[in-house]
C-alpha positions in Angstrom: -112.5 149.2 158.2 -113.1 152.5 156.4 -110.5 155.3 156.9 -111.6 158.4 158.8 -111.5 161.2 156.3 -112.3 164.0 158.8 -114.2 165.2 161.8 -116.0 168.5 162.2 -116.8 169.5 165.7 -120.1 171.3 166.4 -120.3 175.0 167.1 -123.0 177.6 167.9 -123.0 181.3 167.7 -125.1 183.6 169.9 -125.7 187.0 168.4 -128.3 189.8 168.4 -130.3 190.9 165.5 -128.1 192.3 162.7 -125.0 192.2 165.1 -122.8 190.1 162.9 -122.6 192.5 160.0 -122.8 195.7 162.1 -119.6 195.1 164.0 -121.5 193.8 167.0 -120.3 191.2 169.4 -120.9 187.5 168.6 -120.3 184.8 171.2 -119.1 181.5 169.6 -118.7 178.3 171.5 -118.1 174.6 170.8 -120.7 171.9 171.6 -120.3 168.2 172.2 -121.6 167.2 168.8 -119.4 166.3 165.8 -119.8 165.0 162.3 -117.4 162.2 161.3 -116.8 161.3 157.7 -115.4 157.9 156.6 -115.2 156.4 153.2 -113.9 153.7 150.9 -113.3 153.3 147.2 -116.0 151.7 145.1 -116.1 150.6 141.5 -119.8 151.4 141.1 -121.7 154.7 141.7 -123.6 153.6 144.8 -123.7 155.7 148.0 -124.3 154.5 151.5 -124.8 157.0 154.4 -125.2 156.0 158.1 -126.3 158.2 161.0 -124.9 156.4 164.0 -126.8 158.5 166.5 -130.1 157.8 164.8 -129.3 154.2 164.0 -130.5 154.8 160.4 -129.0 154.4 157.0 -129.6 155.7 153.5 -128.7 154.1 150.1 -128.7 155.7 146.7 -126.7 156.6 143.6 -124.4 159.4 142.4 -126.7 159.6 139.4 -129.7 160.7 141.6 -128.8 163.2 144.4 -132.4 164.5 144.8 -133.5 165.1 148.4 -134.8 162.2 150.5 -138.3 162.9 151.9 -137.9 160.1 154.5 -134.3 160.8 155.7 -134.0 164.5 156.2 -130.5 164.1 157.8 -129.2 162.5 154.5 -130.2 165.7 152.6 -127.3 167.6 154.3 -124.9 165.1 152.7 -126.7 165.1 149.4 -126.7 168.9 149.2 -122.9 168.9 149.7 -122.5 166.3 146.9 -124.7 168.4 144.6 -122.6 171.4 145.3 -119.4 169.6 144.6 -120.9 168.2 141.4 -121.9 171.7 140.2 -118.4 173.1 141.0 -116.8 170.2 139.1 -118.9 171.1 136.0 -117.7 174.7 135.9 
């Protein structure tokens, strides 16, 4: 079984137009949704993502992190990996 690397619980913020940067009030609250990340070591560069709530999966490679037109939810993970890769190259 893959180890749980972390869980991020959902959150929403309710604010008025321009309130956040004009010292206005912002109401933040937790929601019942969360993102859980698990992983395991691999010797190849293959990626496998699974959305348990959607009962869908996505497979790809570290060599091609371009957005997926058919699995929009996977693009969130791909974007994070692209960002980490660009930080690593600096």
